[in-house]
C-alpha positions as CSV (number, residue, x, y, z in Angstrom):
1,M,-51.7,30.9,-41.3
2,L,-55.4,31.3,-40.6
3,I,-56.3,32.5,-44.0
4,S,-60.0,31.9,-43.9
5,A,-60.6,32.8,-40.3
6,S,-62.8,35.9,-39.8
7,K,-61.7,39.1,-38.3
8,N,-63.8,38.6,-35.3
9,L,-62.3,35.2,-34.7
10,L,-58.7,36.5,-34.9
11,R,-59.5,39.3,-32.4
12,C,-61.2,36.9,-30.1
13,M,-58.3,34.4,-30.3
14,L,-55.8,37.1,-29.3
15,F,-58.0,38.5,-26.6
16,F,-59.0,35.2,-25.1
17,G,-55.5,33.9,-24.9
18,I,-54.4,36.7,-22.6
19,F,-57.4,37.9,-20.8
20,I,-59.6,35.8,-18.6
21,F,-62.5,36.9,-16.5
22,L,-63.2,35.5,-13.1
23,L,-66.5,36.8,-11.8
24,L,-67.7,36.6,-8.3
25,G,-71.3,36.1,-7.3
26,L,-73.0,38.1,-4.6
27,S,-72.9,35.1,-2.3
28,S,-69.1,35.5,-2.0
29,L,-69.4,39.2,-0.9
30,V,-67.9,39.7,2.5
31,K,-68.1,42.8,4.7
32,A,-65.3,45.2,5.8
33,E,-65.5,48.0,8.4
34,S,-63.9,51.4,8.0
35,V,-62.2,52.5,11.2
36,E,-61.4,56.1,11.8
37,I,-57.8,56.3,13.1
38,T,-57.5,60.0,13.7
39,S,-58.4,63.4,12.3
40,V,-56.5,66.6,11.6
41,Q,-57.8,70.2,11.2
42,G,-57.0,70.5,7.6
43,S,-56.8,68.8,4.2
44,I,-54.6,65.6,4.0
45,V,-51.8,66.0,1.5
46,D,-49.9,62.7,2.0
47,F,-49.4,60.0,4.7
48,D,-47.9,56.7,5.7
49,T,-49.1,54.4,8.5
50,T,-47.4,56.5,11.2
51,R,-47.6,60.1,9.9
52,I,-50.0,62.5,8.2
53,L,-49.0,65.5,6.1
54,Y,-51.7,68.1,5.9
55,S,-52.5,71.7,5.0
56,S,-54.0,73.5,8.0
57,N,-57.4,75.0,7.8
58,A,-56.4,77.9,10.1
59,D,-53.4,79.3,8.1
60,S,-52.7,77.0,5.2
61,S,-49.4,76.0,6.8
62,L,-48.0,72.5,6.0
63,Q,-48.0,70.3,9.1
64,L,-47.0,66.8,10.0
65,R,-49.0,64.7,12.5
66,N,-47.5,61.8,14.5
67,I,-50.4,59.4,14.6
68,S,-49.3,57.6,17.7
69,T,-48.6,60.7,19.8
70,G,-51.0,63.1,18.2
71,Q,-48.2,65.7,18.0
72,D,-48.1,68.2,15.1
73,S,-45.0,69.8,13.6
74,V,-45.1,72.8,11.4
75,I,-43.2,72.0,8.2
76,S,-43.8,75.2,6.2
77,A,-45.5,78.4,7.4
78,T,-46.6,79.2,3.9
79,Y,-48.9,77.3,1.5
80,A,-47.3,74.2,-0.1
81,Q,-48.6,73.1,-3.5
82,K,-47.6,69.5,-2.9
83,G,-45.7,67.4,-0.5
84,Y,-44.5,63.8,0.2
85,V,-43.9,62.0,3.4
86,T,-40.5,60.2,3.1
87,S,-38.7,57.7,5.3
88,S,-36.6,60.5,6.8
89,G,-39.0,63.5,6.7
90,V,-40.9,65.6,4.2
91,I,-40.2,66.9,0.7
92,Y,-42.5,69.8,-0.5
93,I,-42.9,72.5,-3.1
94,T,-43.9,76.1,-2.5
95,N,-44.1,79.1,-4.9
96,S,-40.5,79.8,-4.0
97,G,-38.8,76.4,-4.4
98,V,-38.3,72.8,-3.4
99,Y,-37.5,72.0,0.2
100,S,-36.6,69.1,2.5
101,W,-37.6,68.9,6.1
102,K,-36.0,66.5,8.6
103,N,-36.3,66.6,12.5
104,G,-37.2,70.3,12.5
105,V,-34.5,71.4,10.0
106,T,-35.4,72.7,6.6
107,Q,-33.0,72.5,3.7
108,T,-33.5,74.4,0.4
109,L,-33.0,72.0,-2.5
110,L,-34.0,74.4,-5.4
111,S,-34.9,78.1,-5.0
112,D,-36.6,80.7,-7.2
113,N,-37.9,78.0,-9.6
114,M,-41.5,76.9,-9.8
115,G,-41.7,73.1,-9.6
116,Q,-44.3,70.4,-10.1
117,F,-44.1,66.9,-8.6
118,S,-44.6,64.1,-11.1
119,Q,-44.1,60.9,-9.0
120,K,-42.7,59.4,-5.9
121,N,-41.5,55.9,-6.0
122,G,-39.5,54.3,-3.1
123,R,-36.9,56.8,-2.0
124,Y,-36.9,58.7,-5.3
125,I,-39.0,61.7,-6.4
126,T,-39.2,63.2,-9.9
127,F,-40.5,66.7,-10.6
128,T,-40.4,69.3,-13.4
129,T,-39.6,73.0,-13.6
130,K,-40.7,75.5,-16.2
131,Q,-38.1,78.0,-17.4
132,E,-38.7,81.6,-18.5
133,N,-38.8,80.5,-22.1
134,D,-41.4,77.9,-21.2
135,S,-39.1,75.0,-21.6
136,I,-39.6,72.1,-19.2
137,Q,-36.7,70.5,-17.3
138,V,-36.9,67.2,-15.5
139,W,-35.3,66.6,-12.1
140,V,-34.8,63.5,-9.9
141,L,-34.3,63.5,-6.1
142,D,-32.8,60.8,-3.9
143,T,-34.6,61.5,-0.6
144,T,-32.2,59.5,1.4
145,S,-29.2,61.7,0.6
146,N,-31.1,64.7,-0.7
147,S,-29.1,64.4,-3.9
148,L,-30.8,66.4,-6.6
149,K,-30.0,66.0,-10.4
150,N,-31.2,68.2,-13.3
151,V,-31.6,65.4,-15.8
152,S,-32.5,67.8,-18.7
153,S,-29.4,69.9,-18.0
154,Q,-27.2,66.8,-18.1
155,N,-28.5,65.1,-21.2
156,G,-29.8,68.2,-23.2
157,Y,-33.4,66.9,-23.5
158,N,-36.1,69.1,-22.1
159,A,-39.6,67.5,-21.6
160,K,-42.7,68.1,-23.7
161,Y,-45.0,67.6,-20.8
162,E,-44.8,68.4,-17.1
163,N,-44.6,64.8,-16.0
164,A,-42.1,61.9,-15.9
165,L,-42.1,58.2,-14.9
166,L,-39.9,56.8,-12.1
167,S,-39.0,53.3,-11.0
168,K,-38.2,52.3,-7.4
169,D,-34.5,52.2,-8.5
170,G,-34.5,55.8,-9.7
171,F,-34.8,54.8,-13.4
172,L,-36.5,57.7,-15.3
173,A,-38.5,58.0,-18.5
174,Y,-40.2,61.0,-20.1
175,I,-41.2,62.4,-23.5
176,N,-38.9,65.1,-24.9
177,E,-39.8,68.1,-27.0
178,Q,-39.5,66.0,-30.2
179,G,-42.1,63.5,-28.9
180,E,-39.4,60.8,-28.3
181,I,-39.2,58.7,-25.2
182,V,-36.0,59.4,-23.2
183,F,-34.6,57.1,-20.5
184,Y,-32.2,58.2,-17.8
185,S,-30.4,56.1,-15.2
186,D,-27.2,56.8,-13.1
187,G,-26.0,59.5,-15.4
188,Q,-26.7,57.6,-18.6
189,T,-29.3,58.7,-21.2
190,K,-30.8,56.7,-24.1
191,K,-33.5,57.6,-26.6
192,S,-36.0,55.0,-27.7
193,H,-37.1,54.5,-31.3
194,L,-40.6,54.9,-29.8
195,N,-42.2,58.3,-30.4
196,E,-45.6,60.0,-30.5
197,S,-45.8,60.2,-34.2
198,A,-45.6,56.4,-34.6
199,Y,-47.7,55.8,-31.5
200,P,-50.5,58.3,-31.2
201,K,-52.4,58.3,-27.9
202,L,-49.3,57.0,-26.2
203,N,-49.5,57.0,-22.4
204,L,-46.5,56.2,-20.3
205,G,-47.7,53.7,-17.6
206,S,-45.0,52.5,-15.2
207,I,-41.4,51.3,-15.0
208,V,-40.2,48.1,-13.3
209,G,-36.5,47.6,-13.2
210,K,-35.4,48.9,-16.6
211,T,-38.6,48.0,-18.5
212,L,-41.1,50.6,-19.4
213,Y,-44.8,49.7,-19.7
214,F,-47.1,52.0,-21.7
215,T,-50.4,52.0,-23.4
216,K,-51.8,53.3,-26.6
217,E,-55.3,53.6,-28.0
218,L,-56.4,52.8,-31.5
219,Y,-59.7,54.4,-32.5
220,Y,-62.0,52.8,-35.0
221,T,-65.5,53.8,-36.2
222,D,-67.4,53.3,-33.0
223,D,-64.8,52.0,-30.5
224,A,-61.3,52.1,-29.2
225,D,-58.8,49.3,-28.5
226,V,-56.2,49.7,-25.8
227,Y,-52.8,48.0,-26.3
228,V,-50.4,47.4,-23.4
229,Y,-46.7,47.3,-24.4
230,S,-43.4,46.7,-22.7
231,Y,-40.1,48.2,-23.7
232,D,-36.7,47.0,-22.6
233,F,-34.3,49.9,-22.1
234,Q,-31.2,47.6,-22.5
235,T,-32.2,45.7,-25.6
236,D,-34.3,48.4,-27.3
237,E,-37.0,45.8,-27.9
238,Y,-40.7,46.1,-27.2
239,R,-43.6,43.6,-27.3
240,N,-47.4,43.7,-27.2
241,L,-48.5,42.2,-23.9
242,I,-52.3,42.5,-23.9
243,I,-55.1,44.0,-25.9
244,F,-58.4,45.2,-24.4
245,Y,-61.1,45.3,-27.1
246,D,-63.9,47.8,-26.8
247,R,-66.7,45.8,-28.4
248,Y,-70.0,44.1,-27.8
249,N,-71.2,47.3,-26.1
250,D,-68.6,46.8,-23.4
251,N,-67.4,50.3,-23.6
252,Y,-64.7,51.0,-20.9
253,T,-65.1,54.2,-19.1
254,E,-61.6,54.4,-17.6
255,Y,-58.4,52.4,-17.0
256,K,-55.4,52.7,-14.7
257,L,-51.9,51.1,-14.8
258,T,-49.9,50.8,-11.6
259,D,-46.2,50.9,-10.9
260,N,-46.1,47.1,-10.8
261,N,-48.0,46.7,-14.1
262,Y,-51.4,45.8,-12.9
263,I,-54.0,47.3,-15.2
264,A,-57.7,47.9,-14.4
265,F,-60.6,48.6,-16.7
266,S,-64.0,49.8,-15.7
267,F,-67.0,48.8,-17.9
268,G,-69.6,50.5,-15.7
269,D,-71.2,47.4,-14.4
270,R,-67.9,45.6,-13.7
271,I,-64.2,46.2,-13.3
272,A,-61.4,43.9,-14.6
273,V,-58.0,43.8,-13.1
274,S,-55.1,42.1,-14.9
275,S,-51.4,41.9,-14.9
276,P,-49.8,42.2,-18.3
277,I,-46.6,40.6,-17.2
278,G,-46.5,37.0,-18.5
279,Y,-50.2,37.3,-19.6
280,G,-51.3,37.1,-16.0
281,K,-54.9,36.1,-15.3
282,S,-57.6,38.6,-14.6
283,D,-60.0,39.1,-11.8
284,V,-63.4,40.7,-12.6
285,Y,-65.5,42.3,-9.9
286,E,-69.2,42.9,-10.7
287,N,-72.5,43.5,-9.1
288,P,-75.9,43.6,-11.0
289,S,-76.8,46.9,-9.2
290,W,-73.7,48.7,-10.5
291,S,-74.1,51.1,-13.3
292,N,-71.1,53.5,-13.0
293,A,-68.4,51.7,-11.1
294,Q,-65.2,53.8,-10.8
295,I,-61.6,52.8,-10.1
296,E,-60.7,54.8,-7.0
297,G,-57.5,53.0,-6.1
298,L,-55.3,50.3,-7.6
299,S,-52.3,48.9,-5.7
300,D,-49.1,47.4,-7.0
301,T,-50.4,44.0,-5.9
302,G,-53.6,44.2,-8.0
303,D,-55.9,45.1,-5.1
304,I,-58.5,47.6,-6.0
305,V,-60.9,50.1,-4.4
306,I,-64.1,50.5,-6.3
307,K,-66.5,53.4,-5.8
308,V,-70.1,53.1,-6.9
309,G,-72.2,56.1,-5.9
310,E,-71.8,56.5,-2.2
311,K,-70.7,52.9,-1.7
312,R,-67.1,51.6,-1.7
313,Y,-65.8,48.1,-2.3
314,L,-62.4,46.4,-1.9
315,G,-61.3,43.8,-4.4
316,S,-58.4,41.5,-3.5
317,K,-57.3,38.3,-5.3
318,G,-60.8,37.8,-6.7
319,Q,-62.6,38.4,-3.4
320,L,-65.0,41.4,-3.2
321,S,-65.6,43.1,0.1
322,F,-68.2,45.7,0.9
323,V,-67.1,48.6,3.1
324,E,-70.0,49.2,5.5
325,T,-69.0,52.6,6.9
326,S,-67.3,54.5,4.1
327,P,-67.3,58.2,3.5
328,Y,-68.4,59.5,0.2
329,S,-65.1,61.0,-1.1
330,A,-61.6,59.7,-0.4
331,Q,-58.8,62.0,-1.4
332,I,-55.8,59.6,-1.2
333,L,-55.7,55.8,-0.9
334,K,-52.8,53.6,-0.1
335,L,-52.3,49.9,0.6
336,A,-50.0,48.9,3.5
337,D,-49.8,45.8,5.7
338,G,-52.9,44.3,4.1
339,N,-55.0,47.3,4.9
340,W,-56.3,50.2,2.8
341,Y,-55.7,53.6,4.3
342,Y,-57.4,56.7,3.0
343,G,-57.5,60.4,3.9
344,L,-60.2,63.0,3.3
345,D,-60.4,66.7,2.5
346,T,-62.1,67.0,5.9
347,G,-59.0,65.8,7.6
348,K,-60.3,62.4,8.7
349,F,-58.0,59.4,8.3
350,Y,-59.4,55.8,7.9
351,K,-58.4,52.3,7.2
352,F,-60.4,49.2,6.4
353,T,-59.6,45.5,6.2
354,P,-61.7,42.7,4.6
355,T,-63.3,40.3,7.1
356,P,-62.7,36.6,6.3
357,T,-65.8,34.5,5.7
358,S,-66.4,30.8,6.0
359,E,-69.2,30.9,3.5
360,I,-68.7,28.6,0.5
361,P,-70.2,30.3,-2.6
362,T,-71.9,28.6,-5.5
363,G,-69.2,29.6,-7.9
364,K,-69.1,30.4,-11.6
365,I,-68.8,28.1,-14.7
366,K,-66.4,28.9,-17.4
367,F,-63.9,27.4,-19.8
368,D,-60.3,27.0,-18.6
369,F,-57.7,29.6,-19.4
370,N,-55.7,27.0,-21.3
371,S,-58.7,25.8,-23.3
372,L,-59.9,29.1,-24.8
373,L,-58.3,28.1,-28.1
374,V,-58.0,24.4,-28.9
375,W,-56.2,22.9,-31.9
376,A,-57.5,19.5,-33.2
377,D,-56.4,17.3,-36.1
378,E,-59.1,16.6,-38.6
379,N,-58.6,12.8,-38.2
380,A,-58.7,12.9,-34.4
381,D,-62.3,11.6,-34.3
382,T,-63.2,13.8,-31.3
383,V,-62.1,16.9,-29.5
384,T,-62.5,17.3,-25.7
385,V,-62.7,20.6,-23.9
386,N,-62.8,21.0,-20.1
387,V,-65.3,23.1,-18.3
388,Y,-64.5,24.4,-14.8
389,R,-66.4,25.7,-11.8
390,T,-64.4,28.3,-9.9
391,G,-64.9,30.6,-7.0
392,G,-66.9,28.0,-5.0
393,S,-68.6,24.6,-5.3
394,K,-71.7,24.7,-3.1
395,G,-74.8,23.0,-4.3
396,Q,-75.8,21.7,-7.7
397,I,-75.7,24.0,-10.8
398,S,-76.2,23.4,-14.5
399,V,-75.4,25.2,-17.8
400,N,-76.2,24.3,-21.4
401,Y,-73.8,24.1,-24.3
402,T,-74.0,24.2,-28.0
403,T,-71.7,24.2,-31.0
404,L,-71.6,27.1,-33.5
405,G,-70.2,27.0,-36.9
406,D,-67.6,29.5,-38.0
407,T,-65.4,28.7,-41.0
408,A,-66.1,25.1,-40.1
409,S,-69.7,23.9,-40.1
410,S,-71.7,20.8,-39.3
411,W,-73.6,20.9,-42.6
412,D,-70.3,21.0,-44.5
413,S,-69.1,17.7,-42.9
414,D,-66.5,19.2,-40.6
415,F,-68.0,18.2,-37.2
416,I,-71.3,16.8,-35.8
417,H,-73.4,19.5,-34.1
418,A,-73.6,18.9,-30.4
419,T,-75.9,20.4,-27.7
420,G,-76.6,19.4,-24.1
421,T,-76.5,20.2,-20.4
422,I,-73.6,20.0,-18.0
423,T,-74.5,19.5,-14.3
424,F,-72.0,20.1,-11.5
425,A,-72.9,18.2,-8.4
426,D,-72.2,19.6,-4.9
427,G,-68.4,20.0,-4.6
428,E,-67.8,19.1,-8.2
429,T,-65.5,21.5,-10.1
430,Q,-64.6,20.0,-13.5
431,K,-66.6,18.5,-16.4
432,S,-65.9,17.9,-20.1
433,I,-67.5,18.3,-23.4
434,K,-66.8,16.0,-26.4
435,V,-67.5,16.9,-30.0
436,K,-67.1,14.4,-32.9
437,L,-65.0,15.6,-35.8
438,L,-65.5,14.5,-39.5
439,D,-62.6,13.9,-41.9
440,D,-64.0,15.1,-45.3
441,K,-60.9,14.1,-47.3
442,L,-60.9,17.6,-48.9
443,K,-57.7,19.8,-48.9
444,E,-58.6,22.9,-46.9
445,N,-57.2,25.7,-44.9
446,F,-57.5,25.7,-41.2
447,E,-61.2,25.8,-40.1
448,S,-62.8,26.7,-36.8
449,F,-66.0,26.4,-34.8
450,Q,-67.2,27.4,-31.3
451,I,-68.5,25.7,-28.3
452,K,-70.7,28.1,-26.3
453,L,-72.0,27.9,-22.7
454,T,-75.5,29.4,-21.9
455,G,-77.3,29.7,-18.7
456,P,-78.3,32.1,-15.9
457,Q,-76.1,35.1,-15.4
458,E,-75.5,34.4,-11.7
459,I,-73.6,31.1,-12.5
460,L,-71.9,32.0,-15.8
461,A,-68.6,33.9,-16.0
462,A,-68.2,36.8,-18.4
463,Y,-68.8,36.7,-22.2
464,E,-65.1,36.1,-22.9
465,T,-65.0,32.8,-21.0
466,N,-68.3,31.4,-22.0
467,R,-67.1,30.1,-25.4
468,V,-64.0,28.3,-26.8
469,F,-62.7,28.2,-30.3
470,I,-61.8,24.9,-31.9
471,V,-59.4,25.2,-34.9
472,I,-59.2,22.1,-37.1
473,R,-55.9,21.3,-38.8
474,D,-56.4,19.7,-42.3
475,N,-54.6,16.3,-42.8
476,D,-55.1,16.0,-46.6
C-alpha cells in the first residue's frame, strides 16, 4: 500500500494508467472537401445515405426524399415533432400519436397520446409518453415488425425523466420515479442497486449488449472529476473504467459518450477521444489557434467532428483533417461508409471524406503507455524507461529530461539525480533513459520520483505523457 505517496501522485497514477494522449502536429493535418449531394426545400429531420426526411418550408408537412431519383413522398400532411428513417420506412410523432409509414401506407401505432422519442438504435426505437397525472411511461418499438411494448405498464415502473437508453438488441435502461436504474429485455425487468441518491450527477451513457455505461461527476472546491462506469445487468456488478481529472487549469467544457462507449472531452484548445472498454488508448486533437473547440459529432468508432468558430475538422484514428468548404451550422451528423454526412436547417445535404496524404510528419515525443508507472526494486542498481516518437519520424528532434523528487529524493540517498537531452535521428522512434538507484539499507515504505520531459510544445505530447512515475520497492 502506498502509504507515503501524495494525493497528487495517487491521482496521477490512476489517470496515467488509463488515459494516454496522442497529439498531432499541424504538419500532419490533411484536407477534406465537403461535397453537396442534394438539397430539399425544408429543414432536415433525419437521413441515411439514400433518403432524407425533412419538414417542408411550404406547409410543414413531413416528406421523404429519395436521393438517387430526387422524388419526394409526403409522409404526414401535418407537422411532426420528430421522425426517424428506418430500414423499411419512417416512424414519426405528431400531436395526435405515433405512426409508421411504409410504401405509402400509414399505420397508427399509438393514438391520443403525446410521445417523445428518446433514442433510435438499430431497428429499435424507444420513446416516452406523459399521462394525465404527469406520470411518464416508457415504450420500445421494433421497427421491423412494428411491435410496440409499453414497458412501464408491463413492469410497473414509470420513468422519472422523459428519456431512456437503448441497445442495438433492444435492451432498455431508464431511471424510475424512485431514482433507481431499471433494465428491461425481452419481457424481463430488473432493478439495479445503483440509484441517484448514491450516485449524484449520474448520467446514463450507452448500452452495449447487456452492459450499461454511465458517468457521474464529483465536484470539489474548484473542479469536477468525471468517472466512467460499466454495469453488468446479468451479474449486478459494476466497475470504474476511467477517470477524467479536471485539474492543472484543464477545465473541460463538455463531454459526450457514444453508443459504443467512446468518450470525448473538450478542453477548449484540444479534444480527447478515448474508449473506456479495456482502458483503450486515447487520441487527442489540438491546434494552437483553437480556443473554443466543440464536439459536434462523435461516432461509434471514435471518429469525431470538431467545430471551432466557422471551421470544421474531422478526427479519425489520430489523424486530423480540415474540411475546406464547410457550412457554419450542421444540424445532424452521421458516419456511414467512411464518410461523414450532415444535413442543415437550410435543407442542404453534404458529405466529406478525408484525403490521404503521403507527407511524413515530424511526430511527437512521449513516454510509452506501459511505462507511465514503473516499479523498481531498491537494489536493482538502475531503472530504465523507454521514450517514444509517435505520429511521424521525419527529421531530427530533441527533448530534455530531468528527475524530480517526490517521496523519494536524490538528497535522501534514494537515487542519483539525472538530467540530459534525448535526440531522435531521422526515422528513429525509440530511445531510453537510465537512472541509478541507491540502496540506503533503511526500512521504508514505497517511495517514488518522476522523470519529466521538457521541450518545445510542437514536439512534446500532452502534460499527462510528458512524465513517468518510478515507484521504489524497499528490500530491507
